[in-house]
C-alpha positions in Angstrom: 305.8 164.5 142.7 302.7 162.1 142.7 302.6 159.6 139.9 300.4 160.7 136.6 301.1 164.5 137.2 303.2 166.4 134.7 306.2 168.4 136.0 306.1 172.1 136.0 308.9 172.5 133.6 307.3 170.3 131.0 303.7 171.8 131.4 304.7 175.0 130.0 306.2 174.0 126.9 304.0 173.2 123.6 304.4 169.9 121.8 306.7 171.8 119.5 309.4 172.4 121.9 308.4 175.7 123.1 308.1 177.4 119.6 305.3 179.5 119.1 303.7 179.9 115.6 301.8 182.9 114.2 299.4 183.4 111.6 300.9 185.3 108.5 299.5 188.7 107.9 296.6 189.0 105.8 297.1 190.9 102.6 296.7 194.7 102.7 293.7 196.2 100.7 294.8 197.6 97.6 293.3 198.7 94.3 293.5 195.4 92.8 291.9 193.4 95.4 288.9 195.7 95.2 289.1 195.6 91.4 288.8 191.9 91.3 285.7 191.8 93.7 284.1 194.7 91.7 284.6 193.1 88.5 283.3 189.7 89.8 280.2 191.4 91.1 279.5 193.8 87.9 280.0 190.7 85.5 277.2 188.8 87.6 275.1 191.7 87.3 275.4 192.2 83.9 274.9 188.5 83.2 271.6 188.5 85.2 270.1 191.8 83.4 271.2 190.0 80.1 269.0 187.0 81.3 266.2 189.3 82.2 266.4 191.0 78.9 266.3 187.9 77.0 263.1 186.4 79.1 261.4 189.7 78.6 262.0 189.6 74.6 261.0 186.1 74.5 257.9 186.7 76.4 256.9 189.7 74.2 257.4 187.8 71.0 254.8 185.1 71.8 
């Protein structure tokens, strides 16, 4: 084998000694995961609507 080349047996192994690592499974869709997203969006829309109502009431009073 010429100098500077990797031997074939070592070239197929990773730095971790040939062990492979897999990404863990993502959580499954459930009622609670959707409920959290929907509740955050609903609260945001409610706060935005309250600001619009506040601005309209303030503009009408002037």
